[in-house]
DRENDO-1510 file (C-alpha; in Angstrom, 1 decimal, always signed):
<recs>
REC; n; res; u; v; w
REC; 1; MET; +12.5; +29.2; +97.4 .
REC; 2; ILE; +11.2; +30.2; +101.1 .
REC; 3; LYS; +7.9; +31.6; +100.6 .
REC; 4; THR; +6.2; +34.4; +103.5 .
REC; 5; MET; +4.2; +33.5; +105.9 .
REC; 6; ASN; +1.2; +35.6; +107.0 .
REC; 7; LYS; +1.0; +36.7; +110.4 .
REC; 8; LYS; -1.9; +34.1; +111.5 .
REC; 9; GLU; +0.7; +31.4; +110.4 .
REC; 10; GLU; +3.7; +33.0; +111.8 .
REC; 11; ASP; +1.8; +32.7; +115.6 .
REC; 12; ASN; +1.5; +29.0; +115.3 .
REC; 13; TYR; +5.3; +28.7; +114.6 .
REC; 14; LEU; +8.5; +29.0; +117.1 .
REC; 15; THR; +12.3; +29.4; +117.1 .
REC; 16; LYS; +14.1; +26.5; +118.4 .
REC; 17; ASN; +14.8; +28.5; +121.8 .
REC; 18; GLU; +11.0; +29.7; +122.1 .
REC; 19; MET; +10.2; +25.9; +121.3 .
REC; 20; LEU; +12.3; +24.9; +124.1 .
REC; 21; GLU; +10.5; +27.1; +126.5 .
REC; 22; PHE; +7.4; +25.9; +125.1 .
REC; 23; LEU; +8.0; +22.3; +125.7 .
REC; 24; LYS; +10.0; +22.5; +129.1 .
REC; 25; LYS; +6.2; +24.2; +130.3 .
REC; 26; LYS; +4.3; +21.2; +128.9 .
REC; 27; LYS; +6.8; +18.6; +131.2 .
REC; 28; ILE; +8.9; +18.0; +128.3 .
REC; 29; LEU; +12.5; +18.0; +128.9 .
REC; 30; ILE; +15.1; +17.9; +126.3 .
REC; 31; ASP; +19.2; +19.3; +127.0 .
REC; 32; PRO; +19.2; +22.7; +125.7 .
REC; 33; ASP; +22.1; +22.4; +124.5 .
REC; 34; THR; +21.2; +20.0; +121.8 .
REC; 35; LYS; +22.4; +20.9; +118.5 .
REC; 36; ASN; +20.3; +18.0; +116.9 .
REC; 37; PHE; +17.1; +19.3; +117.6 .
REC; 38; PRO; +16.1; +19.0; +114.0 .
REC; 39; ARG; +16.4; +15.1; +114.1 .
REC; 40; PHE; +14.5; +15.3; +117.0 .
REC; 41; ALA; +11.6; +17.1; +115.3 .
REC; 42; ARG; +11.6; +14.8; +112.7 .
REC; 43; LYS; +11.5; +12.1; +115.1 .
REC; 44; HIS; +8.6; +13.1; +116.9 .
REC; 45; ARG; +7.0; +14.2; +113.6 .
REC; 46; ILE; +6.8; +17.7; +114.0 .
REC; 47; VAL; +6.4; +20.4; +111.3 .
REC; 48; PHE; +9.0; +22.6; +111.0 .
REC; 49; LYS; +10.4; +25.2; +108.3 .
REC; 50; LYS; +13.3; +27.5; +107.1 .
REC; 51; SER; +12.8; +30.9; +108.3 .
REC; 52; ASN; +13.6; +34.0; +106.3 .
REC; 53; LYS; +16.1; +34.9; +108.7 .
REC; 54; VAL; +19.5; +34.1; +108.5 .
REC; 55; SER; +21.7; +33.6; +111.9 .
REC; 56; SER; +25.0; +35.4; +112.7 .
REC; 57; ASN; +26.8; +32.2; +111.6 .
REC; 58; GLY; +24.6; +32.4; +108.3 .
REC; 59; VAL; +22.7; +29.6; +108.7 .
REC; 60; THR; +18.8; +29.9; +107.8 .
REC; 61; ALA; +17.4; +29.0; +110.9 .
REC; 62; LEU; +14.3; +26.5; +111.5 .
REC; 63; ILE; +11.3; +27.3; +113.3 .
REC; 64; TYR; +8.9; +24.9; +114.5 .
REC; 65; LYS; +5.1; +24.4; +114.8 .
REC; 66; LYS; +3.0; +24.7; +118.1 .
REC; 67; GLN; +2.2; +21.4; +118.7 .
REC; 68; SER; -1.7; +19.8; +120.5 .
REC; 69; GLU; -1.8; +18.8; +124.0 .
REC; 70; GLU; -2.5; +14.6; +122.3 .
REC; 71; LYS; +1.0; +15.4; +120.5 .
REC; 72; ILE; +2.4; +16.7; +123.5 .
REC; 73; LEU; +1.0; +13.9; +125.5 .
REC; 74; GLU; +2.9; +11.3; +122.7 .
REC; 75; ILE; +5.7; +12.9; +122.7 .
REC; 76; LEU; +5.9; +12.6; +126.8 .
REC; 77; GLU; +5.0; +8.9; +126.3 .
REC; 78; LYS; +7.4; +8.1; +124.0 .
REC; 79; LEU; +10.3; +9.5; +125.7 .
REC; 80; LYS; +9.2; +8.0; +129.4 .
REC; 81; ASN; +10.1; +4.8; +127.4 .
REC; 82; THR; +13.2; +6.0; +125.9 .
REC; 83; ASN; +16.1; +5.2; +128.4 .
REC; 84; ASN; +18.7; +7.6; +126.9 .
REC; 85; SER; +16.1; +10.6; +127.2 .
REC; 86; LEU; +16.2; +12.8; +129.9 .
REC; 87; ILE; +12.7; +12.2; +131.4 .
REC; 88; GLY; +13.4; +8.2; +130.4 .
REC; 89; ARG; +17.1; +8.2; +132.8 .
REC; 90; LYS; +14.8; +10.1; +136.0 .
REC; 91; ILE; +12.5; +6.9; +135.1 .
REC; 92; ILE; +14.7; +4.3; +135.2 .
REC; 93; LYS; +16.3; +5.7; +138.7 .
REC; 94; LYS; +12.8; +5.2; +139.8 .
REC; 95; LYS; +12.5; +1.6; +138.3 .
REC; 96; ARG; +15.3; +0.8; +139.9 .
REC; 97; LYS; +14.3; +1.5; +143.8 .
REC; 98; LEU; +10.9; +0.0; +142.7 .
REC; 99; VAL; +12.4; -3.5; +142.0 .
REC; 100; LEU; +14.6; -3.7; +144.7 .
REC; 101; ALA; +11.4; -2.5; +147.1 .
REC; 102; VAL; +9.3; -5.3; +145.5 .
REC; 103; PHE; +11.9; -7.4; +145.5 .
REC; 104; ASP; +12.7; -6.9; +149.2 .
REC; 105; LYS; +9.3; -7.4; +150.2 .
REC; 106; LEU; +9.0; -10.9; +148.9 .
REC; 107; LYS; +9.1; -13.6; +151.3 .
REC; 108; ASN; +11.5; -16.3; +151.1 .
REC; 109; LYS; +10.6; -19.6; +149.1 .
REC; 110; GLU; +10.5; -21.4; +152.0 .
REC; 111; ASP; +7.9; -19.3; +153.9 .
REC; 112; ARG; +5.6; -19.1; +150.3 .
REC; 113; SER; +3.2; -21.7; +149.6 .
REC; 114; LEU; +4.2; -24.2; +146.7 .
REC; 115; ASP; +1.5; -23.0; +145.0 .
REC; 116; GLU; +3.1; -19.5; +145.0 .
REC; 117; LYS; +5.8; -19.0; +142.5 .
REC; 118; ILE; +7.4; -15.8; +142.0 .
REC; 119; TYR; +9.6; -15.1; +139.0 .
REC; 120; ARG; +11.4; -12.2; +137.1 .
REC; 121; HIS; +8.1; -11.1; +135.2 .
REC; 122; ASP; +5.9; -10.7; +137.9 .
REC; 123; ILE; +8.2; -7.9; +139.3 .
REC; 124; ALA; +8.5; -6.4; +136.3 .
REC; 125; ASN; +4.4; -6.8; +135.9 .
REC; 126; LYS; +4.1; -5.0; +139.5 .
REC; 127; VAL; +6.7; -2.4; +138.4 .
REC; 128; ALA; +5.1; -1.1; +135.2 .
REC; 129; LYS; +1.8; -1.2; +136.6 .
REC; 130; LYS; +2.9; +1.4; +139.8 .
REC; 131; LEU; +4.9; +3.5; +137.0 .
REC; 132; ASN; +2.9; +3.2; +134.0 .
REC; 133; VAL; +5.9; +2.5; +131.7 .
REC; 134; LYS; +7.4; -0.7; +130.2 .
REC; 135; THR; +9.4; -2.9; +132.0 .
REC; 136; ASP; +10.8; -6.3; +131.1 .
REC; 137; ARG; +11.8; -9.2; +133.4 .
REC; 138; GLN; +15.6; -8.4; +131.8 .
REC; 139; PHE; +15.9; -5.3; +133.4 .
REC; 140; VAL; +14.4; -6.5; +136.4 .
REC; 141; ARG; +17.3; -9.4; +135.9 .
REC; 142; HIS; +19.8; -6.7; +135.6 .
REC; 143; VAL; +19.1; -4.6; +138.5 .
REC; 144; LEU; +18.6; -7.9; +140.7 .
REC; 145; ARG; +21.9; -9.3; +139.9 .
REC; 146; GLU; +23.6; -6.1; +140.2 .
REC; 147; LYS; +22.3; -5.5; +143.9 .
REC; 148; ARG; +20.6; -8.4; +145.2 .
REC; 149; ALA; +23.2; -11.4; +143.7 .
REC; 150; TYR; +23.1; -13.3; +146.8 .
REC; 151; LYS; +19.5; -13.0; +147.7 .
REC; 152; LEU; +18.1; -14.6; +144.1 .
REC; 153; ASP; +17.8; -17.9; +145.1 .
REC; 154; LYS; +16.3; -17.7; +148.0 .
REC; 155; LYS; +13.5; -15.5; +147.2 .
REC; 156; LEU; +12.9; -16.3; +143.1 .
REC; 157; ASN; +11.8; -19.4; +141.7 .
REC; 158; LYS; +13.6; -20.3; +138.3 .
REC; 159; PRO; +11.9; -20.7; +135.0 .
REC; 160; ILE; +11.8; -24.3; +133.8 .
</recs>
């Protein structure tokens, strides 16, 4: 049985469309055609309830609790590090460009001193620091093999 909410409690809850708009204003991009918004809500621990309204197709609609600013920032951070989210896909494009830019600025091995060794994880650390997102050496390897394979031996040291 679904209990009714008082007016004050109702103001803290939003329908799916209102919640999508609320998240969009907070710069959290979600595909509006998603059929799995309840899964998104569960994954990010957004509280939701069944409402008293029944939609035109006979399904009881869910309503979602408005989130605090710190919760919004937490969700945003998670989405930045998830490659499959809309935000994550944008970050991936930026990371790819930055990896190539950092790699292109490197001097050839012969032009550097013997002490100065540069590996893939060094590039990953620079990219992670600049964009404030997780980046690993496997990502750097993938991008460089795809775009700059012919220059790898000239610029990067091989790990022992």
